[in-house]
Backbone bond lengths (Angstrom), bond angles and torsions (degrees), N, CA, C in turn:
res aa  C-N    CA-C-N  psi(-1)  N-CA   C-N-CA  omega(-1)  CA-C   N-CA-C  phi
1 M - - - 1.470 - - 1.529 110.73 -
2 Y 1.357 114.65 -42.64 1.462 119.47 -178.77 1.522 110.34 -63.95
3 K 1.336 116.36 -42.03 1.462 119.57 179.57 1.521 110.97 -64.13
4 K 1.338 116.25 -38.12 1.459 119.74 178.86 1.525 110.87 -65.36
5 L 1.325 115.81 -37.02 1.465 120.51 179.25 1.517 110.20 -66.05
6 I 1.340 116.85 -41.44 1.461 120.86 177.92 1.520 110.22 -62.31
7 A 1.339 115.38 -46.26 1.466 119.66 -179.53 1.519 111.17 -61.14
8 F 1.328 116.21 -39.80 1.465 120.28 179.09 1.518 110.39 -66.52
9 S 1.321 116.68 -41.53 1.464 120.88 -179.90 1.524 110.90 -62.28
10 I 1.344 115.82 -43.07 1.464 119.70 179.38 1.516 110.52 -63.97
11 A 1.341 115.82 -41.05 1.466 119.93 -179.72 1.523 110.89 -62.15
12 V 1.335 116.65 -41.99 1.465 120.72 179.14 1.519 110.76 -64.72
13 V 1.339 115.91 -45.19 1.462 120.09 -179.86 1.523 111.04 -62.26
14 M 1.324 116.66 -39.24 1.463 120.32 -177.92 1.522 112.49 -64.32
15 M 1.327 116.60 -26.43 1.458 119.34 179.33 1.517 112.17 -69.20
16 V 1.325 116.85 -23.24 1.463 119.73 -175.16 1.528 113.21 -118.29
17 A 1.331 117.88 -6.56 1.465 120.32 -176.24 1.519 109.92 -138.29
18 C 1.317 116.09 66.59 1.463 120.51 -177.24 1.519 111.43 -124.46
19 T 1.309 115.10 151.63 1.454 122.32 168.78 1.529 106.87 -126.70
20 T 1.323 116.42 175.21 1.458 121.50 -178.30 1.521 109.95 -121.41
21 V 1.324 116.90 132.94 1.459 122.14 179.48 1.524 109.61 -74.22
22 P 1.349 117.68 129.34 1.466 119.78 176.85 1.523 111.34 -56.68
23 I 1.302 116.71 147.26 1.468 126.10 177.06 1.526 111.81 75.10
24 T 1.342 117.80 -56.88 1.463 118.80 -175.74 1.519 112.18 -79.53
25 G 1.334 117.33 -28.38 1.455 120.71 -179.34 1.512 114.37 76.06
26 R 1.330 118.15 7.33 1.458 120.88 -179.73 1.526 110.24 -68.80
27 R 1.323 116.02 136.22 1.460 120.20 176.51 1.520 109.49 -84.40
28 Q 1.342 115.47 138.95 1.454 120.18 -177.55 1.522 110.60 -135.94
29 L 1.318 114.90 151.63 1.456 121.09 178.79 1.525 109.84 -70.17
30 S 1.343 116.68 137.29 1.463 120.35 -178.68 1.523 110.08 -141.57
31 L 1.331 115.48 97.65 1.465 121.27 177.34 1.525 111.47 -109.48
32 V 1.330 116.26 -0.03 1.461 121.71 -178.04 1.518 108.20 -120.04
33 S 1.314 117.68 126.57 1.455 120.38 -177.31 1.521 111.11 -71.64
34 D 1.334 115.33 153.56 1.462 120.17 176.82 1.520 110.72 -58.67
35 A 1.319 116.53 -40.42 1.459 120.38 -178.47 1.529 111.16 -61.18
36 Q 1.336 116.80 -41.48 1.462 120.15 178.73 1.525 111.58 -64.77
37 M 1.324 116.16 -45.69 1.455 119.82 -179.14 1.524 111.50 -64.11
38 M 1.327 116.05 -40.87 1.462 118.94 -179.28 1.521 111.75 -66.39
39 Q 1.311 116.94 -45.00 1.458 119.11 -179.61 1.512 110.73 -62.03
40 M 1.341 116.00 -41.54 1.451 120.27 178.07 1.531 110.51 -62.26
41 S 1.338 116.01 -44.57 1.460 119.06 -177.50 1.525 111.61 -67.59
42 Y 1.337 117.61 -37.80 1.463 120.10 179.92 1.524 110.83 -64.84
43 D 1.326 116.25 -41.90 1.469 120.12 178.62 1.531 110.24 -64.58
44 A 1.341 115.84 -45.68 1.461 120.00 -178.02 1.526 111.06 -66.95
45 Y 1.323 116.52 -37.68 1.468 121.08 -179.46 1.529 110.64 -64.64
46 D 1.326 116.33 -44.78 1.465 120.33 178.20 1.522 110.41 -60.08
47 Q 1.334 116.34 -42.70 1.459 120.52 179.58 1.529 110.79 -65.47
48 F 1.324 116.25 -40.16 1.460 120.77 178.62 1.530 110.81 -60.18
49 L 1.319 116.86 -45.10 1.462 120.13 -178.94 1.525 111.87 -64.58
50 K 1.313 116.99 -30.38 1.468 120.52 177.57 1.523 111.10 -70.00
51 E 1.324 116.15 -29.91 1.464 121.11 -172.93 1.524 113.61 -98.56
52 N 1.332 117.59 -4.35 1.455 120.98 -177.05 1.526 110.50 -129.64
53 K 1.310 115.41 160.56 1.465 121.84 -171.51 1.528 110.96 -97.87
54 L 1.316 115.30 121.67 1.454 120.07 173.73 1.529 109.62 -69.59
55 S 1.327 116.47 144.33 1.457 120.40 178.16 1.530 110.64 -64.81
56 R 1.324 115.20 142.62 1.459 120.80 176.15 1.530 111.56 -96.49
57 D 1.320 115.67 2.51 1.466 120.34 177.88 1.526 107.58 -78.52
58 A 1.327 115.65 100.84 1.466 120.79 -174.13 1.523 112.04 -61.77
59 Q 1.316 117.12 -38.70 1.459 121.01 -177.60 1.525 110.97 -68.31
60 A 1.330 116.61 -46.12 1.461 120.37 179.76 1.529 110.93 -66.76
61 T 1.325 116.15 -39.53 1.465 120.09 178.59 1.518 110.76 -62.42
62 A 1.328 116.55 -43.44 1.463 121.00 178.99 1.527 110.70 -62.43
63 M 1.340 116.68 -37.96 1.466 120.09 179.35 1.526 110.72 -64.90
64 V 1.323 116.31 -42.88 1.469 120.07 179.41 1.524 110.50 -62.54
65 K 1.313 116.59 -45.63 1.466 120.05 -178.87 1.537 110.48 -66.28
66 R 1.319 116.43 -41.64 1.472 120.66 180.00 1.537 110.94 -63.90
67 T 1.312 116.03 -45.36 1.466 120.50 -179.63 1.523 110.70 -64.21
68 G 1.319 116.12 -45.28 1.466 119.79 178.78 1.513 112.11 -60.90
69 Q 1.329 116.15 -41.50 1.465 119.85 -179.38 1.518 112.13 -68.11
70 R 1.335 116.99 -36.50 1.464 119.61 177.75 1.526 110.96 -65.89
71 I 1.324 116.76 -42.68 1.471 119.93 178.40 1.520 109.92 -68.48
72 Q 1.319 116.59 -38.70 1.466 121.05 176.09 1.525 110.85 -55.76
73 R 1.328 116.89 -47.87 1.462 120.02 -179.86 1.529 111.34 -64.49
74 A 1.334 116.78 -34.94 1.463 120.29 177.52 1.524 110.76 -64.91
75 V 1.321 115.93 -42.34 1.472 120.34 177.92 1.523 109.89 -61.66
76 E 1.316 116.49 -46.69 1.461 120.42 -179.72 1.526 111.03 -61.90
77 Q 1.328 115.73 -38.57 1.460 120.41 178.36 1.528 110.84 -65.29
78 Y 1.333 116.18 -45.27 1.468 120.04 -179.42 1.525 110.56 -62.80
79 M 1.309 116.16 -46.24 1.468 120.16 -176.94 1.525 110.43 -65.12
80 A 1.324 117.93 -39.51 1.464 121.52 178.56 1.526 110.68 -64.73
81 A 1.330 116.84 -42.25 1.461 121.11 -178.29 1.517 112.10 -66.27
82 N 1.333 116.25 -22.68 1.463 120.71 -177.95 1.529 112.87 -111.94
83 N 1.345 115.42 21.83 1.466 121.95 176.16 1.533 112.14 55.05
84 M 1.345 115.98 40.41 1.457 120.24 -179.82 1.530 112.04 -124.25
85 S 1.326 116.74 19.66 1.461 119.35 -178.29 1.521 112.20 -60.39
86 D 1.323 116.68 -25.15 1.465 119.77 179.55 1.526 111.41 -61.91
87 Q 1.334 117.25 -24.02 1.461 120.12 -179.89 1.528 112.46 -73.46
88 L 1.323 116.31 -10.53 1.463 120.82 177.23 1.525 111.94 -101.90
89 Q 1.313 115.93 4.22 1.465 119.56 -179.71 1.527 110.27 -60.23
90 G 1.316 116.15 131.21 1.458 120.86 179.74 1.513 114.25 89.36
91 F 1.333 118.40 -5.52 1.461 120.54 178.67 1.524 110.30 -63.50
92 Q 1.327 115.83 135.24 1.466 122.68 175.02 1.528 107.50 -125.87
93 W 1.325 115.29 78.08 1.454 121.46 -174.03 1.533 111.96 -57.34
94 E 1.332 114.93 140.25 1.464 120.58 175.32 1.525 107.72 -159.72
95 H 1.335 116.61 137.41 1.456 121.28 -176.21 1.524 109.28 -131.07
96 N 1.325 116.36 121.21 1.463 120.23 -177.47 1.522 111.80 -131.96
97 L 1.331 114.44 149.55 1.460 122.92 176.67 1.525 108.45 -107.15
98 I 1.335 116.42 124.50 1.459 122.37 -177.67 1.522 110.07 -105.18
99 E 1.307 115.90 134.79 1.462 122.02 177.79 1.521 108.59 -75.69
100 D 1.322 115.66 100.13 1.465 121.19 -176.37 1.522 107.88 -165.45
101 D 1.331 116.42 139.70 1.465 120.82 -177.47 1.528 113.38 -78.38
102 Q 1.316 117.79 -3.83 1.465 119.36 178.49 1.524 110.16 -58.11
103 V 1.326 115.72 138.25 1.460 121.31 173.85 1.529 106.24 -89.60
104 N 1.332 115.17 83.85 1.457 118.53 -170.53 1.529 111.39 -160.06
105 A 1.311 114.21 163.08 1.471 123.56 174.20 1.510 105.84 -162.37
106 W 1.331 117.31 156.17 1.458 119.95 177.33 1.517 110.40 -158.41
107 A 1.312 114.97 164.30 1.472 121.19 176.77 1.518 108.34 -135.68
108 M 1.313 115.53 140.63 1.457 122.06 179.01 1.522 110.56 -100.72
109 A 1.307 114.98 165.91 1.461 120.70 172.64 1.525 108.56 -54.92
110 G 1.323 116.32 137.60 1.452 120.19 178.46 1.514 114.26 90.85
111 G 1.349 117.72 4.42 1.460 120.03 172.79 1.507 116.34 88.26
112 K 1.323 118.40 19.47 1.463 121.22 176.42 1.524 108.97 -88.48
113 T 1.336 117.59 119.31 1.454 120.27 -177.72 1.520 112.00 -120.58
114 V 1.333 114.26 152.96 1.469 122.24 173.44 1.521 108.12 -134.26
115 T 1.308 115.29 134.26 1.457 122.66 171.79 1.518 106.93 -120.54
116 Y 1.335 116.83 135.88 1.455 121.01 177.95 1.526 109.60 -94.76
117 T 1.316 116.97 144.64 1.457 120.43 -179.71 1.529 111.51 -60.02
118 G 1.325 117.19 -24.67 1.457 121.14 -179.07 1.513 114.86 -63.93
119 I 1.338 117.05 -19.94 1.465 119.06 -178.86 1.528 111.82 -92.37
120 L 1.323 117.46 -12.60 1.469 120.35 -176.01 1.530 113.77 -63.15
121 P 1.341 119.51 -40.55 1.467 118.03 178.34 1.530 112.81 -61.55
122 I 1.319 117.47 -29.54 1.463 120.36 178.68 1.525 109.97 -79.52
123 A 1.323 116.79 -36.76 1.468 119.86 175.71 1.524 110.34 -62.57
124 Q 1.319 116.39 -38.56 1.469 125.42 177.49 1.524 114.29 73.62
125 N 1.330 117.93 -39.78 1.462 120.97 -176.66 1.523 109.72 -154.94
126 E 1.312 116.25 -176.52 1.457 119.95 -175.12 1.526 112.63 -65.22
127 T 1.325 117.55 -34.55 1.459 119.64 179.15 1.526 110.68 -67.42
128 G 1.332 116.22 -40.52 1.461 119.25 175.48 1.512 111.36 -62.34
129 L 1.323 116.12 -39.54 1.459 120.35 176.78 1.526 110.72 -63.68
130 A 1.333 116.84 -36.20 1.467 120.47 178.80 1.523 111.63 -64.18
131 V 1.338 117.14 -31.17 1.461 120.06 175.21 1.523 109.41 -61.52
132 V 1.337 115.34 -47.95 1.468 121.36 -179.30 1.528 110.77 -61.98
133 M 1.326 116.37 -53.49 1.456 119.88 -173.57 1.529 111.70 -70.79
134 G 1.337 116.72 -34.24 1.453 119.06 175.92 1.510 111.06 -62.06
135 H 1.322 116.17 -42.96 1.466 121.85 178.96 1.525 110.94 -62.45
136 E 1.325 116.95 -47.67 1.466 120.06 -176.83 1.527 111.80 -69.33
137 I 1.315 117.17 -40.72 1.463 119.86 177.24 1.522 110.14 -63.90
138 A 1.333 116.40 -34.08 1.467 120.06 177.16 1.525 111.04 -60.59
139 H 1.335 117.36 -37.38 1.472 119.71 176.10 1.532 110.43 -58.23
140 A 1.339 115.56 -42.08 1.470 119.48 -179.06 1.525 111.13 -68.62
141 I 1.339 117.41 -41.88 1.460 120.69 -179.61 1.522 110.92 -66.31
142 A 1.329 116.60 -36.21 1.467 121.05 179.11 1.525 112.32 -80.60
143 K 1.316 116.92 -2.96 1.466 123.10 177.26 1.525 111.83 56.81
144 H 1.312 114.62 43.95 1.461 119.17 -178.34 1.525 112.60 -68.73
145 S 1.341 117.95 -33.26 1.467 119.90 177.39 1.522 110.58 -66.11
146 N 1.344 116.55 -41.12 1.460 120.02 176.00 1.523 109.98 -58.30
147 E 1.316 115.00 -42.62 1.466 120.40 -177.32 1.523 111.37 -65.03
148 R 1.332 117.11 -45.28 1.456 120.51 -179.10 1.523 111.24 -64.60
149 M 1.330 116.57 -41.01 1.451 118.82 177.78 1.528 110.99 -66.29
150 S 1.321 116.36 -38.81 1.462 120.68 178.54 1.523 111.24 -61.83
151 L 1.330 116.44 -39.27 1.460 120.05 177.96 1.523 110.94 -63.91
152 Q 1.333 116.44 -37.41 1.466 118.87 176.41 1.520 110.84 -64.80
153 L 1.325 116.09 -41.45 1.466 119.37 178.05 1.527 110.97 -61.55
154 A 1.326 116.15 -40.89 1.462 120.53 -179.44 1.523 111.66 -68.59
155 Q 1.325 116.13 -42.28 1.450 120.44 -175.43 1.527 112.76 -74.89
156 Q 1.332 116.56 -38.43 1.456 120.04 -172.34 1.527 114.29 -102.17
157 F 1.351 116.02 -22.47 1.457 118.45 -172.46 1.521 112.91 -131.04
158 G 1.319 116.55 25.71 1.459 121.01 171.25 1.507 115.70 64.78
159 G 1.332 117.21 23.98 1.455 119.56 176.49 1.514 114.56 84.77
160 Q 1.332 117.52 15.29 1.466 119.61 176.01 1.529 109.88 -63.61
161 T 1.303 116.30 149.64 1.461 119.53 171.17 1.522 107.84 -75.30
162 L 1.319 115.91 162.16 1.460 120.15 179.16 1.524 110.43 -62.70
163 S 1.328 117.08 -36.91 1.470 120.74 179.51 1.525 110.92 -63.68
164 A 1.342 115.85 -43.30 1.463 119.88 -179.72 1.521 110.62 -65.01
165 L 1.321 116.18 -41.81 1.461 119.82 179.39 1.521 110.90 -64.80
166 A 1.327 116.01 -40.43 1.461 120.29 -179.95 1.527 110.96 -63.49
167 G 1.338 116.56 -35.18 1.456 119.79 178.81 1.510 112.62 -70.42
168 A 1.344 116.48 -37.70 1.462 120.72 -176.57 1.525 112.69 -87.17
169 Q 1.345 116.10 -39.83 1.460 120.61 -176.57 1.533 109.29 -138.60
170 P 1.309 117.39 74.59 1.469 120.09 -174.58 1.519 114.14 -57.41
171 G 1.336 116.65 -35.87 1.458 119.56 -179.89 1.522 111.87 -66.00
172 V 1.327 115.32 -41.64 1.464 120.41 179.19 1.524 109.86 -66.90
173 A 1.325 116.23 -40.90 1.459 120.25 179.79 1.522 111.04 -61.93
174 Q 1.328 115.94 -42.02 1.462 119.93 179.28 1.525 111.17 -63.53
175 Q 1.339 115.41 -40.14 1.462 119.33 178.23 1.526 110.96 -63.02
176 L 1.335 116.33 -40.15 1.456 120.46 179.21 1.524 110.63 -65.38
177 L 1.329 115.70 -40.11 1.464 119.33 177.88 1.525 110.96 -61.07
178 M 1.329 116.54 -42.34 1.458 119.82 -179.43 1.526 111.03 -65.84
179 T 1.338 115.65 -34.35 1.460 119.72 178.22 1.514 111.30 -62.66
180 A 1.321 116.90 -30.49 1.465 120.62 -176.99 1.516 111.98 -60.95
181 Y 1.324 117.57 -35.35 1.454 120.45 -177.81 1.512 113.30 -121.04
182 G 1.323 117.56 3.68 1.446 120.32 176.31 1.516 112.61 74.63
183 A 1.322 115.96 -163.87 1.463 120.79 -178.50 1.516 108.87 -149.03
184 G 1.336 116.14 163.14 1.449 120.63 177.96 1.512 112.10 82.35
185 S 1.319 114.76 -169.14 1.461 119.79 -171.89 1.515 113.23 -65.97
186 G 1.335 117.90 -30.96 1.456 119.78 -179.19 1.502 112.96 -72.76
187 L 1.292 116.27 -35.40 1.470 125.51 179.56 1.522 112.62 60.85
188 G 1.313 119.46 -51.83 1.453 126.32 176.37 1.509 118.22 25.26
189 V 1.296 117.82 142.17 1.446 122.18 -179.81 1.515 110.37 -81.58
190 L 1.323 116.38 173.90 1.449 120.98 171.87 1.519 109.73 -50.89
191 K 1.310 116.33 144.01 1.460 119.41 179.02 1.522 109.40 -63.47
192 Y 1.301 115.77 123.18 1.453 120.09 178.76 1.520 109.21 -82.34
193 G 1.332 115.53 150.14 1.442 120.37 175.20 1.520 110.40 -78.36
194 R 1.317 115.83 168.33 1.460 119.45 -176.71 1.524 111.87 -66.63
195 D 1.326 117.60 -32.05 1.465 119.03 176.73 1.525 110.36 -63.74
196 Q 1.328 116.51 -40.47 1.458 120.28 178.76 1.524 111.03 -67.78
197 E 1.334 116.61 -38.06 1.461 119.47 178.03 1.531 110.63 -63.74
198 S 1.329 116.71 -41.90 1.464 119.80 178.83 1.523 110.81 -66.36
199 E 1.323 115.84 -36.85 1.457 120.53 177.48 1.527 110.23 -63.77
200 A 1.331 116.68 -41.39 1.463 120.76 178.30 1.520 110.84 -66.62
201 D 1.333 117.33 -34.04 1.464 119.84 175.22 1.528 110.50 -60.56
202 R 1.328 115.77 -47.06 1.468 120.03 -177.00 1.522 111.29 -64.58
203 L 1.322 117.10 -49.42 1.456 120.65 -179.80 1.521 110.71 -64.90
204 G 1.339 116.18 -39.79 1.452 120.05 -178.80 1.519 112.67 -62.07
205 L 1.342 116.84 -38.35 1.461 120.44 177.31 1.529 110.71 -61.12
206 I 1.326 116.01 -43.47 1.465 120.12 -179.15 1.523 110.64 -65.36
207 F 1.324 116.88 -44.66 1.462 120.03 -178.06 1.524 111.66 -65.18
208 M 1.348 117.42 -42.33 1.463 118.51 179.87 1.524 110.65 -68.34
209 A 1.334 116.98 -35.53 1.465 120.25 177.91 1.519 110.64 -64.04
210 M 1.323 117.03 -43.86 1.455 121.03 178.17 1.522 111.80 -63.81
211 A 1.327 116.01 -28.28 1.464 121.15 179.76 1.527 112.09 -81.35
212 G 1.335 116.53 -2.71 1.456 119.91 176.95 1.510 115.26 95.59
213 Y 1.344 117.69 13.37 1.454 122.37 178.02 1.534 109.37 -103.35
214 N 1.316 117.04 138.31 1.456 121.94 -177.69 1.527 110.47 -68.77
215 P 1.336 118.80 111.98 1.467 120.43 -177.70 1.519 113.31 -66.57
216 Q 1.329 118.26 -18.37 1.460 120.87 179.06 1.524 111.94 -64.13
217 E 1.334 116.29 -19.01 1.460 119.82 178.43 1.526 112.32 -74.47
218 A 1.333 117.30 -6.74 1.468 120.23 179.73 1.526 111.17 -66.43
219 I 1.323 117.19 -37.53 1.463 119.80 -176.32 1.529 111.65 -64.71
220 P 1.340 119.94 -50.84 1.476 118.03 176.93 1.524 113.07 -63.92
221 F 1.346 117.13 -30.48 1.464 118.22 177.39 1.523 110.35 -61.89
222 W 1.332 117.36 -48.62 1.460 119.73 -177.71 1.523 111.10 -68.58
223 E 1.317 117.43 -28.54 1.462 119.99 174.32 1.522 110.24 -65.70
224 R 1.324 117.25 -39.19 1.471 120.35 176.39 1.517 110.75 -65.73
225 M 1.326 116.50 -37.92 1.466 119.70 177.88 1.519 110.92 -62.49
226 E 1.319 117.25 -43.95 1.456 121.06 179.48 1.527 110.42 -64.80
227 A 1.329 116.48 -40.61 1.458 120.06 179.62 1.526 111.45 -62.71
228 K 1.329 116.67 -28.87 1.460 122.22 -179.87 1.523 111.47 -59.30
229 S 1.325 116.66 -31.90 1.464 120.28 -177.08 1.527 111.32 -70.19
230 G 1.317 117.38 -26.61 1.462 120.89 176.94 1.512 113.82 58.42
231 G 1.337 116.14 30.77 1.458 120.05 179.21 1.509 113.80 82.50
232 Q 1.335 117.14 0.51 1.461 120.86 179.05 1.524 108.85 -105.22
233 A 1.335 116.11 -162.65 1.463 119.99 179.58 1.517 109.37 -59.24
234 P 1.334 118.71 133.96 1.461 120.86 -177.23 1.518 111.54 -70.67
235 P 1.342 116.99 159.11 1.463 119.56 173.69 1.523 110.25 -57.46
236 E 1.317 117.27 156.48 1.463 121.48 179.69 1.520 111.53 -50.72
237 F 1.319 115.67 -36.02 1.463 121.03 -177.41 1.517 112.21 -60.93
238 L 1.353 116.68 -23.80 1.463 120.39 -176.72 1.522 113.02 -108.53
239 S 1.326 118.34 5.68 1.457 120.82 -168.69 1.518 114.74 -59.81
240 T 1.316 118.14 -32.39 1.463 119.64 179.74 1.525 111.43 -122.06
241 H 1.321 116.73 16.78 1.455 119.70 -176.84 1.525 110.52 -82.44
242 P 1.328 117.14 162.30 1.460 120.03 176.91 1.521 110.85 -60.68
243 S 1.331 116.70 159.04 1.460 120.54 177.50 1.522 109.59 -61.98
244 A 1.333 115.18 162.81 1.456 119.98 -176.92 1.522 111.98 -57.44
245 G 1.335 116.05 -45.83 1.462 119.66 -179.05 1.509 112.86 -64.55
246 T 1.323 115.58 -42.29 1.463 120.06 179.35 1.513 111.07 -64.99
247 R 1.325 115.98 -44.30 1.464 119.20 -179.97 1.524 110.81 -62.99
248 R 1.314 117.47 -43.61 1.466 120.54 -179.80 1.526 110.79 -59.81
249 A 1.329 116.25 -45.55 1.465 120.48 179.60 1.520 110.95 -63.71
250 N 1.327 116.51 -41.13 1.467 120.33 179.45 1.527 111.10 -64.91
251 L 1.328 116.16 -45.17 1.463 119.94 -179.91 1.530 111.02 -60.67
252 Q 1.309 115.93 -40.80 1.463 119.35 179.20 1.526 111.18 -65.13
253 S 1.336 116.48 -34.96 1.465 119.28 178.50 1.522 111.97 -72.91
254 Y 1.356 117.03 -28.96 1.458 121.00 179.35 1.534 112.15 -81.73
255 M 1.335 116.50 -19.71 1.458 120.91 -168.62 1.533 114.38 -60.16
256 P 1.354 120.10 -43.88 1.472 118.97 -179.92 1.527 112.52 -57.09
257 E 1.323 116.56 -39.41 1.466 120.66 178.07 1.522 110.20 -64.27
258 A 1.324 117.21 -46.70 1.460 121.14 -177.82 1.527 111.43 -64.86
259 M 1.320 116.75 -39.73 1.471 120.30 -177.44 1.512 112.68 -63.37
260 K 1.318 117.56 -23.22 1.473 120.45 177.30 1.528 110.84 -63.97
261 Y 1.332 115.92 -24.29 1.463 120.02 -178.00 1.525 112.25 -95.40
262 Y 1.330 117.04 -7.26 1.466 119.96 -174.19 1.523 111.34 -91.04
263 K 1.305 114.81 122.64 1.460 121.39 175.77 1.514 107.89 -124.93
264 K 1.332 116.35 119.26 1.462 121.26 -176.25 1.520 111.11 -65.88
């Protein structure tokens, strides 16, 4: 009964508090404003950089920044062409490489990205890196963190907005905010669901293609990521992602669309 009540509450909230994901058109719950998410991410990102070591590898750092900037420009181009530039309002893009063996990367609301040196051997080259960064930036463009936090608000707090919760229970609101991006050196965002991961795959292919990177290289990249697990627990980057077979099939189905944007 309780689960049914939660499901009903979420359904009611979604009717009045929804946004639409660019490209896919999927409707998503939105109880957290873009401004709130961005301010939170900017504060957390600054704190993360203070607590973690930037890579001293000038060549690798330049590649990360160059790749991020190329995908950034592709996103801006796509959004402008589709009259959605307003969705990038307030973005403060930044791309950094962190000296850490974690096989991971992430992007925050507002275009703040981190790539760990541990994922570079699997990326192998700039195109492989574009697969990673395109995917992570797609999470930010699709506002998946906003969506996950909104679902928590709906499930645990009856659909209150973050502002309302902060006014009534500031301590609880702060805890929820911290949950959105985690804590410690990994920082990591809320665990995305498999639908969101597949959505980020699709958007990421389009963004990397528009940036001039061959999206067909995404399939061997993800195969290398799967091989990294060696039959054991997958890297953090793959913890909630679709299975290898499902991802491969999905990528192949998305590829014709992405290739329309790719110009050598």
